[in-house]
A tleap script that builds the chain and sets N, CA, C and O, in Angstrom:
source leaprc.protein.ff14SB
mol = sequence {
  NMET SER SER ILE LYS LYS ILE ILE ILE ILE
  LEU ILE LEU LEU SER PRO ALA VAL LEU PHE
  ALA GLN THR VAL PHE TYR VAL SER PRO LYS
  GLY ASN ASP ALA ASN ARG GLY THR GLN ILE
  LYS PRO PHE ALA SER ILE GLY LYS ALA MET
  ALA GLU VAL ARG LYS THR SER GLY PRO VAL
  VAL ILE TYR LEU LEU LYS GLY THR TYR TYR
  LEU LYS SER PRO VAL VAL PHE THR SER GLY
  ASP SER ARG LYS GLU ASN GLU PRO LEU THR
  ILE THR ASN VAL GLU ASN GLN LYS ALA ILE
  ILE SER GLY GLY ALA PRO LEU GLN ASN LEU
  LYS TRP LYS LYS TYR LYS ASN GLY ILE TRP
  GLN THR THR ILE HIE GLU ASP LEU ILE PHE
  ASP GLU LEU PHE VAL ASN GLY GLN LEU GLN
  ARG MET ALA CARG
}
set mol.1.N position { 55.540 79.386 72.312 }
set mol.1.CA position { 55.143 80.771 72.350 }
set mol.1.C position { 55.764 81.472 71.147 }
set mol.1.O position { 56.932 81.256 70.823 }
set mol.2.N position { 54.978 82.302 70.501 }
set mol.2.CA position { 55.475 82.990 69.314 }
set mol.2.C position { 56.464 84.080 69.713 }
set mol.2.O position { 56.484 84.539 70.855 }
set mol.3.N position { 57.286 84.483 68.740 }
set mol.3.CA position { 58.299 85.508 69.014 }
set mol.3.C position { 57.649 86.857 69.296 }
set mol.3.O position { 58.206 87.654 70.051 }
set mol.4.N position { 56.504 87.130 68.720 }
set mol.4.CA position { 55.815 88.398 68.981 }
set mol.4.C position { 55.354 88.451 70.437 }
set mol.4.O position { 55.482 89.485 71.093 }
set mol.5.N position { 54.813 87.325 70.949 }
set mol.5.CA position { 54.389 87.280 72.340 }
set mol.5.C position { 55.588 87.474 73.268 }
set mol.5.O position { 55.490 88.166 74.281 }
set mol.6.N position { 56.722 86.857 72.916 }
set mol.6.CA position { 57.929 87.004 73.738 }
set mol.6.C position { 58.373 88.471 73.779 }
set mol.6.O position { 58.759 88.974 74.834 }
set mol.7.N position { 58.319 89.142 72.653 }
set mol.7.CA position { 58.717 90.549 72.585 }
set mol.7.C position { 57.777 91.399 73.428 }
set mol.7.O position { 58.224 92.297 74.140 }
set mol.8.N position { 56.488 91.125 73.355 }
set mol.8.CA position { 55.507 91.886 74.140 }
set mol.8.C position { 55.757 91.675 75.633 }
set mol.8.O position { 55.726 92.637 76.401 }
set mol.9.N position { 56.003 90.449 76.050 }
set mol.9.CA position { 56.273 90.156 77.459 }
set mol.9.C position { 57.537 90.875 77.926 }
set mol.9.O position { 57.563 91.439 79.019 }
set mol.10.N position { 58.574 90.857 77.110 }
set mol.10.CA position { 59.831 91.546 77.459 }
set mol.10.C position { 59.587 93.044 77.593 }
set mol.10.O position { 60.080 93.665 78.534 }
set mol.11.N position { 58.836 93.631 76.668 }
set mol.11.CA position { 58.536 95.063 76.739 }
set mol.11.C position { 57.745 95.407 77.997 }
set mol.11.O position { 58.000 96.434 78.627 }
set mol.12.N position { 56.800 94.568 78.363 }
set mol.12.CA position { 56.003 94.802 79.570 }
set mol.12.C position { 56.899 94.735 80.800 }
set mol.12.O position { 56.770 95.552 81.711 }
set mol.13.N position { 57.801 93.768 80.828 }
set mol.13.CA position { 58.698 93.630 81.972 }
set mol.13.C position { 59.686 94.787 82.069 }
set mol.13.O position { 60.059 95.188 83.171 }
set mol.14.N position { 60.107 95.320 80.944 }
set mol.14.CA position { 61.080 96.407 80.945 }
set mol.14.C position { 60.458 97.782 81.121 }
set mol.14.O position { 61.160 98.728 81.480 }
set mol.15.N position { 59.176 97.918 80.880 }
set mol.15.CA position { 58.551 99.246 80.930 }
set mol.15.C position { 58.658 99.925 82.294 }
set mol.15.O position { 58.836 101.143 82.321 }
set mol.16.N position { 58.563 99.226 83.429 }
set mol.16.CA position { 58.760 99.934 84.698 }
set mol.16.C position { 60.155 100.554 84.800 }
set mol.16.O position { 60.301 101.639 85.363 }
set mol.17.N position { 61.156 99.902 84.279 }
set mol.17.CA position { 62.514 100.460 84.320 }
set mol.17.C position { 62.588 101.741 83.499 }
set mol.17.O position { 63.265 102.691 83.891 }
set mol.18.N position { 61.910 101.771 82.385 }
set mol.18.CA position { 61.910 102.967 81.547 }
set mol.18.C position { 61.136 104.091 82.232 }
set mol.18.O position { 61.540 105.253 82.180 }
set mol.19.N position { 60.015 103.737 82.879 }
set mol.19.CA position { 59.193 104.740 83.549 }
set mol.19.C position { 59.941 105.400 84.706 }
set mol.19.O position { 59.747 106.587 84.970 }
set mol.20.N position { 60.792 104.642 85.397 }
set mol.20.CA position { 61.487 105.172 86.568 }
set mol.20.C position { 62.931 105.560 86.263 }
set mol.20.O position { 63.696 105.839 87.186 }
set mol.21.N position { 63.312 105.584 85.007 }
set mol.21.CA position { 64.670 105.969 84.649 }
set mol.21.C position { 64.882 107.432 85.005 }
set mol.21.O position { 63.978 108.256 84.871 }
set mol.22.N position { 66.064 107.735 85.451 }
set mol.22.CA position { 66.373 109.117 85.807 }
set mol.22.C position { 67.782 109.437 85.340 }
set mol.22.O position { 68.622 108.554 85.163 }
set mol.23.N position { 68.011 110.716 85.148 }
set mol.23.CA position { 69.335 111.192 84.788 }
set mol.23.C position { 70.055 111.550 86.077 }
set mol.23.O position { 69.470 112.145 86.981 }
set mol.24.N position { 71.329 111.183 86.154 }
set mol.24.CA position { 72.124 111.435 87.350 }
set mol.24.C position { 73.359 112.230 86.959 }
set mol.24.O position { 74.054 111.891 86.002 }
set mol.25.N position { 73.627 113.306 87.722 }
set mol.25.CA position { 74.850 114.081 87.563 }
set mol.25.C position { 75.588 114.087 88.889 }
set mol.25.O position { 74.977 114.121 89.957 }
set mol.26.N position { 76.917 114.054 88.805 }
set mol.26.CA position { 77.759 114.115 89.997 }
set mol.26.C position { 78.573 115.398 89.965 }
set mol.26.O position { 79.007 115.857 88.908 }
set mol.27.N position { 78.773 115.970 91.166 }
set mol.27.CA position { 79.556 117.194 91.308 }
set mol.27.C position { 80.570 116.954 92.426 }
set mol.27.O position { 80.244 116.353 93.450 }
set mol.28.N position { 81.792 117.423 92.223 }
set mol.28.CA position { 82.847 117.301 93.228 }
set mol.28.C position { 83.701 118.560 93.214 }
set mol.28.O position { 83.979 119.101 92.143 }
set mol.29.N position { 84.127 119.041 94.390 }
set mol.29.CA position { 85.046 120.182 94.405 }
set mol.29.C position { 86.348 119.895 93.644 }
set mol.29.O position { 87.058 120.817 93.241 }
set mol.30.N position { 86.645 118.620 93.457 }
set mol.30.CA position { 87.845 118.222 92.717 }
set mol.30.C position { 87.530 117.907 91.253 }
set mol.30.O position { 88.402 117.449 90.515 }
set mol.31.N position { 86.293 118.149 90.836 }
set mol.31.CA position { 85.870 117.842 89.472 }
set mol.31.C position { 86.295 118.916 88.489 }
set mol.31.O position { 87.123 119.775 88.794 }
set mol.32.N position { 85.707 118.847 87.300 }
set mol.32.CA position { 86.019 119.796 86.231 }
set mol.32.C position { 84.734 120.020 85.441 }
set mol.32.O position { 84.069 119.063 85.044 }
set mol.33.N position { 84.388 121.281 85.214 }
set mol.33.CA position { 83.145 121.563 84.486 }
set mol.33.C position { 83.206 121.147 83.019 }
set mol.33.O position { 82.185 121.172 82.332 }
set mol.34.N position { 84.376 120.767 82.533 }
set mol.34.CA position { 84.489 120.230 81.171 }
set mol.34.C position { 84.168 118.732 81.156 }
set mol.34.O position { 84.042 118.140 80.085 }
set mol.35.N position { 84.035 118.120 82.332 }
set mol.35.CA position { 83.695 116.700 82.421 }
set mol.35.C position { 82.238 116.469 82.055 }
set mol.35.O position { 81.493 117.410 81.781 }
set mol.36.N position { 81.843 115.186 82.057 }
set mol.36.CA position { 80.478 114.825 81.669 }
set mol.36.C position { 79.519 114.720 82.852 }
set mol.36.O position { 78.329 114.473 82.658 }
set mol.37.N position { 80.020 114.903 84.075 }
set mol.37.CA position { 79.148 114.838 85.235 }
set mol.37.C position { 78.867 113.424 85.717 }
set mol.37.O position { 77.865 113.181 86.389 }
set mol.38.N position { 79.751 112.489 85.374 }
set mol.38.CA position { 79.594 111.117 85.849 }
set mol.38.C position { 80.277 110.975 87.208 }
set mol.38.O position { 80.962 111.891 87.664 }
set mol.39.N position { 80.089 109.834 87.844 }
set mol.39.CA position { 80.714 109.623 89.150 }
set mol.39.C position { 82.239 109.616 89.023 }
set mol.39.O position { 82.934 110.085 89.925 }
set mol.40.N position { 82.756 109.101 87.937 }
set mol.40.CA position { 84.204 109.054 87.733 }
set mol.40.C position { 84.739 110.384 87.219 }
set mol.40.O position { 85.867 110.760 87.540 }
set mol.41.N position { 83.949 111.099 86.429 }
set mol.41.CA position { 84.348 112.413 85.893 }
set mol.41.C position { 83.270 113.449 86.225 }
set mol.41.O position { 82.506 113.869 85.356 }
set mol.42.N position { 83.224 113.858 87.515 }
set mol.42.CA position { 82.168 114.780 87.941 }
set mol.42.C position { 82.420 116.216 87.501 }
set mol.42.O position { 83.540 116.595 87.158 }
set mol.43.N position { 81.344 117.006 87.520 }
set mol.43.CA position { 81.458 118.452 87.333 }
set mol.43.C position { 82.138 119.045 88.566 }
set mol.43.O position { 82.217 118.398 89.610 }
set mol.44.N position { 82.627 120.276 88.440 }
set mol.44.CA position { 83.239 120.976 89.575 }
set mol.44.C position { 82.243 121.883 90.280 }
set mol.44.O position { 82.435 122.209 91.451 }
set mol.45.N position { 81.184 122.298 89.593 }
set mol.45.CA position { 80.289 123.292 90.184 }
set mol.45.C position { 78.821 122.877 90.091 }
set mol.45.O position { 78.396 122.179 89.171 }
set mol.46.N position { 78.081 123.337 91.076 }
set mol.46.CA position { 76.641 123.111 91.081 }
set mol.46.C position { 76.016 123.867 89.913 }
set mol.46.O position { 75.041 123.402 89.323 }
set mol.47.N position { 76.572 125.031 89.578 }
set mol.47.CA position { 76.071 125.818 88.451 }
set mol.47.C position { 76.122 125.062 87.140 }
set mol.47.O position { 75.189 125.141 86.340 }
set mol.48.N position { 77.212 124.323 86.907 }
set mol.48.CA position { 77.332 123.531 85.674 }
set mol.48.C position { 76.295 122.410 85.670 }
set mol.48.O position { 75.674 122.137 84.643 }
set mol.49.N position { 76.111 121.765 86.817 }
set mol.49.CA position { 75.104 120.705 86.897 }
set mol.49.C position { 73.714 121.264 86.615 }
set mol.49.O position { 72.922 120.635 85.912 }
set mol.50.N position { 73.413 122.445 87.161 }
set mol.50.CA position { 72.102 123.065 86.915 }
set mol.50.C position { 71.933 123.427 85.441 }
set mol.50.O position { 70.834 123.309 84.899 }
set mol.51.N position { 73.008 123.865 84.787 }
set mol.51.CA position { 72.926 124.172 83.354 }
set mol.51.C position { 72.552 122.913 82.566 }
set mol.51.O position { 71.779 122.982 81.610 }
set mol.52.N position { 73.097 121.774 82.965 }
set mol.52.CA position { 72.769 120.512 82.285 }
set mol.52.C position { 71.342 120.064 82.614 }
set mol.52.O position { 70.646 119.527 81.752 }
set mol.53.N position { 70.914 120.279 83.842 }
set mol.53.CA position { 69.551 119.923 84.244 }
set mol.53.C position { 68.542 120.670 83.381 }
set mol.53.O position { 67.519 120.112 82.983 }
set mol.54.N position { 68.836 121.929 83.097 }
set mol.54.CA position { 67.902 122.759 82.312 }
set mol.54.C position { 67.730 122.224 80.893 }
set mol.54.O position { 66.751 122.552 80.223 }
set mol.55.N position { 68.666 121.409 80.434 }
set mol.55.CA position { 68.571 120.819 79.082 }
set mol.55.C position { 68.060 119.381 79.120 }
set mol.55.O position { 68.017 118.710 78.089 }
set mol.56.N position { 67.671 118.901 80.310 }
set mol.56.CA position { 67.339 117.490 80.492 }
set mol.56.C position { 65.887 117.332 80.920 }
set mol.56.O position { 65.419 118.020 81.827 }
set mol.57.N position { 65.182 116.426 80.264 }
set mol.57.CA position { 63.811 116.126 80.692 }
set mol.57.C position { 63.824 114.855 81.525 }
set mol.57.O position { 64.797 114.101 81.506 }
set mol.58.N position { 62.754 114.625 82.246 }
set mol.58.CA position { 62.656 113.457 83.103 }
set mol.58.C position { 63.225 113.740 84.487 }
set mol.58.O position { 63.774 114.815 84.729 }
set mol.59.N position { 63.095 112.773 85.398 }
set mol.59.CA position { 63.626 112.944 86.742 }
set mol.59.C position { 65.150 113.100 86.711 }
set mol.59.O position { 65.840 112.421 85.950 }
set mol.60.N position { 65.664 114.008 87.554 }
set mol.60.CA position { 67.110 114.254 87.604 }
set mol.60.C position { 67.560 114.285 89.061 }
set mol.60.O position { 66.886 114.847 89.924 }
set mol.61.N position { 68.716 113.667 89.314 }
set mol.61.CA position { 69.341 113.717 90.637 }
set mol.61.C position { 70.739 114.289 90.468 }
set mol.61.O position { 71.507 113.837 89.619 }
set mol.62.N position { 71.063 115.291 91.284 }
set mol.62.CA position { 72.427 115.821 91.348 }
set mol.62.C position { 73.020 115.329 92.664 }
set mol.62.O position { 72.517 115.658 93.738 }
set mol.63.N position { 74.088 114.543 92.577 }
set mol.63.CA position { 74.770 114.044 93.765 }
set mol.63.C position { 75.996 114.904 94.036 }
set mol.63.O position { 76.837 115.092 93.158 }
set mol.64.N position { 76.094 115.422 95.250 }
set mol.64.CA position { 77.251 116.198 95.668 }
set mol.64.C position { 78.206 115.281 96.421 }
set mol.64.O position { 77.857 114.707 97.453 }
set mol.65.N position { 79.412 115.155 95.888 }
set mol.65.CA position { 80.428 114.353 96.552 }
set mol.65.C position { 81.043 115.156 97.701 }
set mol.65.O position { 80.872 116.373 97.773 }
set mol.66.N position { 81.740 114.489 98.572 }
set mol.66.CA position { 82.326 115.089 99.777 }
set mol.66.C position { 83.183 116.309 99.454 }
set mol.66.O position { 83.966 116.304 98.504 }
set mol.67.N position { 83.018 117.359 100.268 }
set mol.67.CA position { 83.851 118.539 100.124 }
set mol.67.C position { 83.080 119.818 100.336 }
set mol.67.O position { 81.878 119.802 100.604 }
set mol.68.N position { 83.785 120.930 100.213 }
set mol.68.CA position { 83.181 122.245 100.358 }
set mol.68.C position { 83.053 122.895 98.997 }
set mol.68.O position { 84.021 122.966 98.240 }
set mol.69.N position { 81.863 123.365 98.688 }
set mol.69.CA position { 81.559 124.018 97.418 }
set mol.69.C position { 81.490 125.521 97.677 }
set mol.69.O position { 80.523 126.010 98.261 }
set mol.70.N position { 82.508 126.245 97.245 }
set mol.70.CA position { 82.538 127.696 97.402 }
set mol.70.C position { 81.840 128.311 96.198 }
set mol.70.O position { 82.296 128.161 95.065 }
set mol.71.N position { 80.743 128.996 96.445 }
set mol.71.CA position { 79.964 129.579 95.358 }
set mol.71.C position { 80.523 130.942 94.982 }
set mol.71.O position { 80.715 131.802 95.842 }
set mol.72.N position { 80.781 131.134 93.704 }
set mol.72.CA position { 81.201 132.444 93.212 }
set mol.72.C position { 79.994 133.359 93.039 }
set mol.72.O position { 80.119 134.583 93.061 }
set mol.73.N position { 78.825 132.748 92.867 }
set mol.73.CA position { 77.571 133.479 92.778 }
set mol.73.C position { 76.472 132.555 93.322 }
set mol.73.O position { 76.647 131.337 93.345 }
set mol.74.N position { 75.371 133.111 93.748 }
set mol.74.CA position { 74.299 132.282 94.303 }
set mol.74.C position { 73.716 131.328 93.264 }
set mol.74.O position { 73.725 131.615 92.067 }
set mol.75.N position { 73.217 130.207 93.732 }
set mol.75.CA position { 72.451 129.312 92.875 }
set mol.75.C position { 71.028 129.858 92.884 }
set mol.75.O position { 70.377 129.886 93.928 }
set mol.76.N position { 70.548 130.289 91.724 }
set mol.76.CA position { 69.229 130.916 91.623 }
set mol.76.C position { 68.307 130.002 90.825 }
set mol.76.O position { 68.629 129.581 89.714 }
set mol.77.N position { 67.153 129.704 91.419 }
set mol.77.CA position { 66.138 128.924 90.728 }
set mol.77.C position { 65.066 129.887 90.239 }
set mol.77.O position { 64.567 130.712 91.005 }
set mol.78.N position { 64.714 129.780 88.967 }
set mol.78.CA position { 63.682 130.630 88.384 }
set mol.78.C position { 62.510 129.767 87.932 }
set mol.78.O position { 62.551 128.542 88.042 }
set mol.79.N position { 61.483 130.406 87.431 }
set mol.79.CA position { 60.333 129.650 86.923 }
set mol.79.C position { 60.754 128.731 85.776 }
set mol.79.O position { 60.110 127.712 85.525 }
set mol.80.N position { 61.842 129.095 85.077 }
set mol.80.CA position { 62.351 128.245 84.005 }
set mol.80.C position { 62.915 126.923 84.503 }
set mol.80.O position { 63.106 125.987 83.727 }
set mol.81.N position { 63.179 126.854 85.804 }
set mol.81.CA position { 63.694 125.620 86.396 }
set mol.81.C position { 62.588 124.695 86.873 }
set mol.81.O position { 62.859 123.590 87.343 }
set mol.82.N position { 61.337 125.140 86.754 }
set mol.82.CA position { 60.217 124.296 87.172 }
set mol.82.C position { 60.217 123.025 86.344 }
set mol.82.O position { 60.434 123.061 85.132 }
set mol.83.N position { 59.980 121.931 86.986 }
set mol.83.CA position { 59.968 120.634 86.320 }
set mol.83.C position { 58.523 120.223 86.051 }
set mol.83.O position { 57.601 120.663 86.738 }
set mol.84.N position { 58.344 119.385 85.053 }
set mol.84.CA position { 57.019 118.837 84.777 }
set mol.84.C position { 56.643 117.878 85.897 }
set mol.84.O position { 57.498 117.396 86.641 }
set mol.85.N position { 55.349 117.612 86.000 }
set mol.85.CA position { 54.887 116.654 87.005 }
set mol.85.C position { 55.584 115.313 86.777 }
set mol.85.O position { 55.748 114.878 85.638 }
set mol.86.N position { 55.984 114.676 87.847 }
set mol.86.CA position { 56.694 113.385 87.822 }
set mol.86.C position { 58.093 113.491 87.201 }
set mol.86.O position { 58.658 112.486 86.769 }
set mol.87.N position { 58.650 114.705 87.157 }
set mol.87.CA position { 60.024 114.905 86.690 }
set mol.87.C position { 60.784 115.725 87.742 }
set mol.87.O position { 61.247 116.829 87.455 }
set mol.88.N position { 60.908 115.184 88.956 }
set mol.88.CA position { 61.518 115.971 90.026 }
set mol.88.C position { 63.018 116.190 89.826 }
set mol.88.O position { 63.689 115.447 89.108 }
set mol.89.N position { 63.513 117.225 90.478 }
set mol.89.CA position { 64.945 117.485 90.582 }
set mol.89.C position { 65.312 117.307 92.041 }
set mol.89.O position { 64.725 117.941 92.918 }
set mol.90.N position { 66.287 116.442 92.304 }
set mol.90.CA position { 66.761 116.204 93.658 }
set mol.90.C position { 68.237 116.550 93.711 }
set mol.90.O position { 69.020 116.089 92.881 }
set mol.91.N position { 68.618 117.364 94.693 }
set mol.91.CA position { 70.032 117.666 94.936 }
set mol.91.C position { 70.352 117.114 96.313 }
set mol.91.O position { 69.748 117.530 97.302 }
set mol.92.N position { 71.294 116.182 96.391 }
set mol.92.CA position { 71.586 115.505 97.647 }
set mol.92.C position { 73.059 115.122 97.713 }
set mol.92.O position { 73.773 115.169 96.711 }
set mol.93.N position { 73.491 114.750 98.891 }
set mol.93.CA position { 74.861 114.266 99.040 }
set mol.93.C position { 74.927 112.785 98.689 }
set mol.93.O position { 73.899 112.130 98.520 }
set mol.94.N position { 76.140 112.269 98.583 }
set mol.94.CA position { 76.343 110.865 98.233 }
set mol.94.C position { 76.587 110.069 99.514 }
set mol.94.O position { 77.529 110.349 100.256 }
set mol.95.N position { 75.748 109.091 99.764 }
set mol.95.CA position { 75.920 108.141 100.864 }
set mol.95.C position { 76.428 108.789 102.146 }
set mol.95.O position { 77.438 108.358 102.702 }
set mol.96.N position { 75.742 109.810 102.612 }
set mol.96.CA position { 76.066 110.503 103.856 }
set mol.96.C position { 77.445 111.160 103.882 }
set mol.96.O position { 77.969 111.453 104.956 }
set mol.97.N position { 78.036 111.394 102.706 }
set mol.97.CA position { 79.273 112.168 102.665 }
set mol.97.C position { 78.933 113.611 103.022 }
set mol.97.O position { 77.854 114.098 102.685 }
set mol.98.N position { 79.847 114.293 103.702 }
set mol.98.CA position { 79.592 115.667 104.137 }
set mol.98.C position { 79.881 116.631 102.995 }
set mol.98.O position { 81.035 116.827 102.612 }
set mol.99.N position { 78.828 117.227 102.456 }
set mol.99.CA position { 78.938 118.224 101.388 }
set mol.99.C position { 78.506 119.566 101.978 }
set mol.99.O position { 77.394 119.695 102.490 }
set mol.100.N position { 79.387 120.563 101.904 }
set mol.100.CA position { 79.118 121.888 102.459 }
set mol.100.C position { 79.038 122.883 101.315 }
set mol.100.O position { 79.942 122.960 100.482 }
set mol.101.N position { 77.950 123.647 101.278 }
set mol.101.CA position { 77.804 124.712 100.285 }
set mol.101.C position { 78.061 126.018 101.012 }
set mol.101.O position { 77.345 126.364 101.952 }
set mol.102.N position { 79.094 126.751 100.572 }
set mol.102.CA position { 79.534 127.949 101.279 }
set mol.102.C position { 79.492 129.176 100.376 }
set mol.102.O position { 79.896 129.130 99.214 }
set mol.103.N position { 78.998 130.263 100.935 }
set mol.103.CA position { 79.040 131.544 100.240 }
set mol.103.C position { 80.328 132.294 100.538 }
set mol.103.O position { 80.534 133.408 100.056 }
set mol.104.N position { 81.200 131.673 101.341 }
set mol.104.CA position { 82.476 132.286 101.695 }
set mol.104.C position { 83.520 132.086 100.609 }
set mol.104.O position { 83.281 131.418 99.604 }
set mol.105.N position { 84.676 132.680 100.837 }
set mol.105.CA position { 85.799 132.541 99.905 }
set mol.105.C position { 87.023 132.113 100.697 }
set mol.105.O position { 87.377 132.769 101.676 }
set mol.106.N position { 87.680 131.027 100.297 }
set mol.106.CA position { 88.883 130.607 101.017 }
set mol.106.C position { 90.042 131.560 100.731 }
set mol.106.O position { 90.246 131.972 99.589 }
set mol.107.N position { 90.784 131.902 101.748 }
set mol.107.CA position { 91.966 132.753 101.599 }
set mol.107.C position { 93.187 131.859 101.725 }
set mol.107.O position { 93.354 131.168 102.730 }
set mol.108.N position { 94.034 131.868 100.719 }
set mol.108.CA position { 95.179 130.961 100.673 }
set mol.108.C position { 96.487 131.723 100.849 }
set mol.108.O position { 96.590 132.896 100.492 }
set mol.109.N position { 97.474 131.045 101.398 }
set mol.109.CA position { 98.858 131.536 101.486 }
set mol.109.C position { 98.955 132.916 102.134 }
set mol.109.O position { 99.626 133.807 101.613 }
set mol.110.N position { 98.293 133.085 103.252 }
set mol.110.CA position { 98.371 134.361 103.955 }
set mol.110.C position { 99.621 134.380 104.837 }
set mol.110.O position { 100.001 133.362 105.416 }
set mol.111.N position { 100.238 135.523 104.927 }
set mol.111.CA position { 101.424 135.694 105.766 }
set mol.111.C position { 101.042 136.587 106.944 }
set mol.111.O position { 101.091 137.814 106.852 }
set mol.112.N position { 100.663 135.955 108.045 }
set mol.112.CA position { 100.228 136.679 109.233 }
set mol.112.C position { 101.430 137.240 109.976 }
set mol.112.O position { 102.474 136.593 110.067 }
set mol.113.N position { 101.273 138.467 110.516 }
set mol.113.CA position { 102.315 139.109 111.323 }
set mol.113.C position { 101.679 139.670 112.586 }
set mol.113.O position { 100.547 140.155 112.570 }
set mol.114.N position { 102.441 139.593 113.696 }
set mol.114.CA position { 101.964 140.223 114.924 }
set mol.114.C position { 101.978 141.723 114.726 }
set mol.114.O position { 102.916 142.278 114.154 }
set mol.115.N position { 100.930 142.377 115.204 }
set mol.115.CA position { 100.843 143.829 115.095 }
set mol.115.C position { 101.097 144.426 116.483 }
set mol.115.O position { 102.229 144.811 116.777 }
set mol.116.N position { 100.083 144.512 117.338 }
set mol.116.CA position { 100.262 144.967 118.719 }
set mol.116.C position { 99.057 144.549 119.546 }
set mol.116.O position { 97.981 144.300 119.002 }
set mol.117.N position { 99.233 144.473 120.838 }
set mol.117.CA position { 98.152 144.134 121.776 }
set mol.117.C position { 97.406 142.860 121.377 }
set mol.117.O position { 96.180 142.817 121.471 }
set mol.118.N position { 98.119 141.828 120.935 }
set mol.118.CA position { 97.498 140.559 120.554 }
set mol.118.C position { 96.807 140.585 119.210 }
set mol.118.O position { 96.088 139.647 118.866 }
set mol.119.N position { 97.010 141.633 118.448 }
set mol.119.CA position { 96.382 141.761 117.125 }
set mol.119.C position { 97.335 141.217 116.062 }
set mol.119.O position { 98.536 141.487 116.084 }
set mol.120.N position { 96.778 140.456 115.147 }
set mol.120.CA position { 97.534 139.931 114.005 }
set mol.120.C position { 97.012 140.610 112.744 }
set mol.120.O position { 95.850 141.012 112.692 }
set mol.121.N position { 97.852 140.739 111.739 }
set mol.121.CA position { 97.424 141.339 110.476 }
set mol.121.C position { 98.035 140.596 109.297 }
set mol.121.O position { 99.067 139.935 109.417 }
set mol.122.N position { 97.374 140.722 108.164 }
set mol.122.CA position { 97.853 140.125 106.919 }
set mol.122.C position { 97.306 140.940 105.750 }
set mol.122.O position { 96.359 141.711 105.904 }
set mol.123.N position { 97.906 140.761 104.603 }
set mol.123.CA position { 97.430 141.404 103.386 }
set mol.123.C position { 96.628 140.388 102.581 }
set mol.123.O position { 97.050 139.245 102.403 }
set mol.124.N position { 95.460 140.824 102.094 }
set mol.124.CA position { 94.619 139.968 101.258 }
set mol.124.C position { 94.672 140.527 99.845 }
set mol.124.O position { 94.335 141.688 99.613 }
set mol.125.N position { 95.093 139.698 98.911 }
set mol.125.CA position { 95.290 140.157 97.535 }
set mol.125.C position { 94.025 140.068 96.692 }
set mol.125.O position { 93.935 140.697 95.638 }
set mol.126.N position { 93.041 139.285 97.153 }
set mol.126.CA position { 91.792 139.183 96.419 }
set mol.126.C position { 90.972 140.457 96.629 }
set mol.126.O position { 91.133 141.150 97.633 }
set mol.127.N position { 90.105 140.753 95.685 }
set mol.127.CA position { 89.227 141.908 95.788 }
set mol.127.C position { 87.953 141.471 96.515 }
set mol.127.O position { 86.941 141.160 95.886 }
set mol.128.N position { 88.019 141.452 97.861 }
set mol.128.CA position { 86.905 140.965 98.665 }
set mol.128.C position { 86.449 142.026 99.648 }
set mol.128.O position { 87.247 142.807 100.165 }
set mol.129.N position { 85.152 142.035 99.893 }
set mol.129.CA position { 84.581 142.837 100.965 }
set mol.129.C position { 83.896 141.842 101.888 }
set mol.129.O position { 83.029 141.084 101.453 }
set mol.130.N position { 84.283 141.840 103.165 }
set mol.130.CA position { 83.698 140.875 104.080 }
set mol.130.C position { 83.637 141.458 105.484 }
set mol.130.O position { 84.356 142.399 105.820 }
set mol.131.N position { 82.744 140.865 106.307 }
set mol.131.CA position { 82.625 141.330 107.682 }
set mol.131.C position { 82.767 140.193 108.688 }
set mol.131.O position { 82.576 140.406 109.885 }
set mol.132.N position { 83.093 139.008 108.230 }
set mol.132.CA position { 83.357 137.879 109.109 }
set mol.132.C position { 84.600 137.163 108.621 }
set mol.132.O position { 84.821 137.020 107.419 }
set mol.133.N position { 85.405 136.717 109.566 }
set mol.133.CA position { 86.619 135.979 109.233 }
set mol.133.C position { 86.687 134.752 110.128 }
set mol.133.O position { 86.621 134.859 111.352 }
set mol.134.N position { 86.819 133.593 109.509 }
set mol.134.CA position { 86.979 132.346 110.253 }
set mol.134.C position { 88.400 131.846 110.033 }
set mol.134.O position { 88.875 131.787 108.899 }
set mol.135.N position { 89.071 131.490 111.111 }
set mol.135.CA position { 90.399 130.891 111.037 }
set mol.135.C position { 90.301 129.530 111.703 }
set mol.135.O position { 89.938 129.425 112.875 }
set mol.136.N position { 90.625 128.489 110.950 }
set mol.136.CA position { 90.508 127.112 111.440 }
set mol.136.C position { 89.123 126.840 112.021 }
set mol.136.O position { 88.988 126.176 113.049 }
set mol.137.N position { 88.104 127.359 111.352 }
set mol.137.CA position { 86.723 127.096 111.748 }
set mol.137.C position { 86.219 127.958 112.886 }
set mol.137.O position { 85.071 127.803 113.304 }
set mol.138.N position { 87.039 128.861 113.402 }
set mol.138.CA position { 86.643 129.717 114.523 }
set mol.138.C position { 86.429 131.142 114.042 }
set mol.138.O position { 87.273 131.704 113.343 }
set mol.139.N position { 85.284 131.731 114.424 }
set mol.139.CA position { 84.988 133.118 114.072 }
set mol.139.C position { 85.938 134.038 114.840 }
set mol.139.O position { 86.092 133.911 116.054 }
set mol.140.N position { 86.568 134.955 114.126 }
set mol.140.CA position { 87.522 135.882 114.718 }
set mol.140.C position { 86.912 137.282 114.819 }
set mol.140.O position { 86.094 137.684 113.991 }
set mol.141.N position { 87.334 138.016 115.860 }
set mol.141.CA position { 86.955 139.430 115.949 }
set mol.141.C position { 87.875 140.202 115.026 }
set mol.141.O position { 89.085 139.975 115.003 }
set mol.142.N position { 87.303 141.100 114.278 }
set mol.142.CA position { 88.116 141.869 113.326 }
set mol.142.C position { 88.262 143.305 113.808 }
set mol.142.O position { 87.343 143.877 114.394 }
set mol.143.N position { 89.439 143.877 113.548 }
set mol.143.CA position { 89.676 145.277 113.889 }
set mol.143.C position { 88.760 146.147 113.051 }
set mol.143.O position { 88.428 145.813 111.913 }
set mol.144.N position { 88.357 147.264 113.627 }
set mol.144.CA position { 87.465 148.172 112.918 }
set mol.144.C position { 88.153 149.489 112.666 }
set mol.144.O position { 87.560 150.392 112.076 }
savepdb mol mol.pdb
quit
């Protein structure tokens, strides 16, 4: 068999792999947006992954690793995020790991004090406006 025929056969065999190639980005709450978005060096935010998706053609998958993703702002999809036919965008978790996307804000290092009549109070240093408070996953009634 001639070398040209061998090259043609190899190209035919490899073409399905090229047709189904996709770009993959990984995101982890423990990641860093300065990373490249690989499984070993994931991004920290869904927003950073979306920024990279907007610069990428072809099918794209964003894998969310285990953890809670606290959004500082909503993830907004616009007409500019529309993909070409056969170039889908998939956002999914990794191998059934529990990935939670939260619009809440974690409050750290609070110093709770008893007030009166079973009421507890603390000072919050962040500039937040909220109407629901969860402590250890339980919704709390808030004083008004």
